[in-house]
C-alpha positions as CSV (number, residue, x, y, z in Angstrom):
1,M,-3.6,-18.4,-16.3
2,T,-2.5,-15.1,-17.8
3,V,1.0,-13.6,-17.2
4,G,2.1,-10.1,-17.8
5,I,5.8,-9.5,-18.6
6,I,6.9,-5.9,-18.2
7,I,9.3,-4.5,-20.7
8,F,11.4,-1.4,-19.5
9,P,13.8,0.4,-21.8
10,G,16.9,-1.9,-21.2
11,S,15.1,-5.0,-20.3
12,N,16.9,-8.1,-21.9
13,C,15.4,-11.2,-20.4
14,D,11.6,-10.5,-21.2
15,Y,11.7,-12.9,-24.2
16,D,13.4,-15.6,-22.1
17,C,10.5,-15.4,-19.7
18,Y,7.9,-15.3,-22.6
19,Y,9.7,-18.5,-24.2
20,V,9.3,-20.4,-20.8
21,L,5.8,-19.5,-20.2
22,K,4.3,-19.6,-23.7
23,R,6.4,-22.1,-25.6
24,I,7.3,-24.6,-22.9
25,L,4.4,-24.4,-20.4
26,G,1.7,-23.2,-22.8
27,V,0.5,-20.2,-20.6
28,S,-1.1,-17.1,-22.0
29,V,1.3,-14.3,-22.0
30,R,1.0,-10.5,-22.4
31,Y,3.7,-8.0,-22.7
32,L,3.3,-4.8,-20.6
33,W,5.2,-1.7,-21.8
34,H,6.6,0.4,-19.0
35,K,4.1,3.2,-19.8
36,D,1.0,0.9,-19.8
37,T,-1.5,1.2,-17.0
38,D,-3.8,-1.8,-17.6
39,V,-3.0,-5.0,-15.7
40,S,-6.6,-6.5,-15.6
41,G,-6.9,-10.1,-16.3
42,L,-3.5,-11.1,-15.0
43,D,-2.7,-13.8,-12.6
44,L,1.1,-13.0,-12.4
45,I,3.3,-10.1,-13.3
46,I,7.0,-10.6,-14.0
47,L,9.7,-7.9,-13.9
48,P,12.5,-9.6,-15.8
49,G,16.1,-9.1,-15.8
50,G,18.2,-6.6,-17.7
51,F,19.4,-3.0,-17.2
52,S,16.2,-0.9,-16.9
53,Y,17.0,2.7,-18.1
54,G,20.6,1.7,-18.4
55,D,20.8,1.4,-14.6
56,Y,21.6,5.1,-14.4
57,L,21.7,6.7,-11.0
58,R,21.1,3.3,-9.4
59,T,19.7,0.0,-10.4
60,G,15.9,0.3,-10.5
61,A,16.1,3.9,-9.3
62,I,14.4,5.3,-12.5
63,A,12.2,2.2,-13.3
64,K,10.3,2.7,-10.0
65,F,8.8,5.9,-11.4
66,S,7.3,4.1,-14.4
67,P,3.6,4.4,-14.8
68,I,3.3,0.6,-14.8
69,M,4.7,0.3,-11.3
70,T,1.8,2.1,-9.7
71,E,-0.4,-0.5,-11.2
72,V,1.9,-3.4,-10.0
73,K,1.7,-2.1,-6.5
74,R,-2.1,-2.0,-6.6
75,F,-2.1,-5.5,-8.2
76,A,0.2,-6.9,-5.5
77,D,-2.0,-5.2,-2.8
78,R,-5.0,-7.1,-3.9
79,G,-3.0,-10.3,-3.6
80,G,-1.7,-10.6,-7.2
81,K,1.5,-12.6,-7.7
82,V,4.7,-10.5,-8.7
83,L,7.8,-12.2,-9.6
84,G,11.1,-10.0,-9.9
85,I,14.2,-11.5,-11.3
86,C,17.6,-9.9,-11.2
87,N,16.9,-6.4,-12.2
88,G,13.3,-7.0,-11.4
89,F,14.3,-7.8,-7.8
90,Q,16.3,-4.6,-7.7
91,I,13.4,-2.6,-8.9
92,L,11.0,-4.2,-6.3
93,A,13.5,-3.2,-3.6
94,E,13.7,0.4,-4.9
95,T,9.8,0.7,-4.8
96,G,9.8,-0.6,-1.3
97,M,7.7,-3.7,-2.3
98,L,10.4,-5.7,-0.9
99,P,12.7,-4.8,1.9
100,G,16.6,-4.2,1.7
101,A,18.7,-3.1,-1.2
102,L,20.9,-4.7,-3.9
103,I,24.3,-3.1,-3.8
104,R,27.6,-3.7,-5.6
105,N,29.0,-7.2,-5.6
106,K,31.8,-7.6,-3.1
107,T,34.3,-8.0,-6.0
108,L,33.1,-4.8,-7.5
109,R,32.8,-6.7,-10.8
110,F,30.2,-8.2,-13.0
111,I,29.6,-11.8,-12.2
112,C,28.3,-14.3,-14.7
113,R,28.3,-18.0,-13.6
114,E,26.3,-21.0,-12.1
115,V,25.5,-20.8,-8.4
116,Y,24.2,-23.3,-5.9
117,L,21.1,-22.4,-4.0
118,R,19.6,-23.9,-1.0
119,V,15.9,-23.9,-1.0
120,E,14.7,-22.4,2.5
121,T,11.0,-23.0,2.3
122,D,8.1,-24.3,0.3
123,Q,5.6,-22.0,1.9
124,T,5.2,-19.6,-0.9
125,P,3.3,-19.7,-4.2
126,F,6.6,-19.8,-6.0
127,T,8.1,-22.7,-4.2
128,K,5.5,-25.3,-3.6
129,L,7.3,-27.9,-5.8
130,Y,10.5,-27.5,-4.2
131,V,11.8,-29.3,-1.1
132,P,13.1,-27.3,1.8
133,G,16.9,-28.0,2.2
134,E,17.4,-29.2,-1.4
135,V,20.2,-27.6,-3.5
136,I,19.4,-26.3,-6.9
137,Q,21.6,-24.7,-9.6
138,L,20.7,-21.4,-11.3
139,P,22.8,-18.9,-13.2
140,I,23.5,-15.4,-12.1
141,A,24.5,-12.3,-14.2
142,H,24.8,-9.1,-12.3
143,T,27.0,-6.3,-10.8
144,D,24.7,-5.2,-8.1
145,G,23.4,-8.5,-6.6
146,N,24.8,-8.1,-3.0
147,Y,21.7,-8.1,-0.8
148,Y,21.9,-5.7,2.2
149,A,19.5,-4.8,4.9
150,D,19.7,-3.4,8.4
151,S,19.9,-5.8,11.3
152,D,16.2,-5.5,12.3
153,T,15.1,-6.2,8.8
154,L,17.3,-9.3,8.5
155,K,15.9,-10.5,11.8
156,E,12.4,-10.1,10.5
157,L,13.0,-12.0,7.4
158,E,14.7,-14.9,9.4
159,E,12.0,-15.1,11.9
160,Q,9.1,-15.0,9.5
161,G,10.7,-17.5,7.2
162,R,10.7,-15.0,4.3
163,I,14.2,-15.9,3.0
164,V,13.4,-18.2,0.0
165,F,16.8,-19.0,-1.4
166,R,20.3,-18.8,-0.1
167,Y,23.7,-19.1,-1.9
168,S,25.3,-22.3,-0.7
169,D,27.9,-25.0,-1.6
170,P,26.8,-28.2,-3.5
171,F,25.8,-29.8,-0.2
172,G,23.8,-26.9,1.1
173,N,26.4,-25.4,3.4
174,L,26.5,-21.7,3.8
175,D,30.1,-21.2,2.8
176,E,31.5,-17.7,2.0
177,E,33.5,-19.1,-0.9
178,Y,30.1,-19.8,-2.7
179,N,28.5,-16.4,-1.7
180,F,30.0,-14.7,-4.7
181,N,28.4,-11.4,-4.5
182,G,28.6,-11.1,-0.7
183,S,25.1,-10.9,0.2
184,L,24.2,-10.8,3.9
185,N,22.9,-14.1,5.3
186,H,23.6,-15.6,1.9
187,I,20.3,-14.2,0.7
188,A,19.6,-14.8,-2.9
189,G,15.7,-14.4,-2.8
190,I,13.0,-13.1,-0.5
191,V,9.2,-12.7,-0.3
192,N,7.1,-10.0,1.3
193,Q,5.0,-10.5,4.4
194,G,2.0,-11.4,2.3
195,R,4.3,-14.0,0.4
196,N,2.7,-13.0,-3.0
197,I,5.9,-11.1,-4.0
198,L,9.2,-12.9,-4.8
199,G,12.4,-11.2,-5.7
200,L,15.6,-13.2,-6.6
201,M,18.9,-12.5,-8.3
202,P,19.5,-15.9,-9.9
203,H,17.7,-16.6,-13.3
204,P,15.1,-19.4,-13.0
205,E,13.9,-18.8,-16.6
206,R,17.5,-19.8,-17.9
207,R,17.2,-23.3,-16.5
208,V,13.9,-24.9,-17.7
209,D,15.2,-27.1,-20.5
210,P,18.0,-29.7,-20.6
211,I,19.3,-28.1,-23.8
212,V,20.3,-24.9,-21.7
213,G,21.9,-26.8,-19.0
214,G,19.0,-28.0,-16.7
215,I,15.6,-27.7,-15.3
216,D,16.0,-26.5,-11.8
217,G,14.2,-23.3,-12.5
218,A,11.1,-24.9,-14.1
219,R,9.5,-25.8,-10.7
220,L,9.3,-22.2,-9.8
221,F,7.0,-21.4,-12.7
222,E,5.1,-24.7,-12.4
223,S,4.5,-23.9,-8.7
224,I,2.5,-20.9,-9.6
225,L,0.7,-22.6,-12.5
226,E,-0.3,-25.4,-10.1
227,L,-1.5,-23.0,-7.6
228,V,-3.7,-20.8,-10.0
229,A,-5.1,-24.0,-11.5
230,V,-6.6,-25.1,-8.2
């Protein structure tokens, strides 16, 4: 398996993803600069967290015009797996590869903390090793993580089982007290219709080793490895 990690000006979680895949899971990894146009030989492309182009104009608004994104779209159209984490999710929403938008947190402030997530489905390449209904813990760190979509889009996501993670309390209840950024329907992560593109605001790459607080994020990466190895 070979993974490409895109680096935009302002990316700051690219090495976190590299460390997980290369040092912990032993996967072949290739960095992709935002001006690159060659994504051949890749099984997965990751858009990491950070502040692409300083988040000027709007989160992801400039990154969507990077040359690499044309190739990412083509890669996904061919069935390639794409993972957008935090700023990566924002970019995928800006490009239209995922529906909806990530707007300012309901507190209007940057939030950096642990959150509880309820796993909604194991029917994606990214969640095969999770159990639907289980509660995991991952960190968030964002100002614009409030998921918003129109009512028709929300209905479609619900009916098609494309909501992958929701913010919850420790027992899996959808309590607004634990929906820290105010996301509609408690949405923390979604997939596209083809289920080969996942965007989520929490950071699974920061929870793959007990030394950094837990391993709840490891199964997301291991799910993809297992699928590709079959």
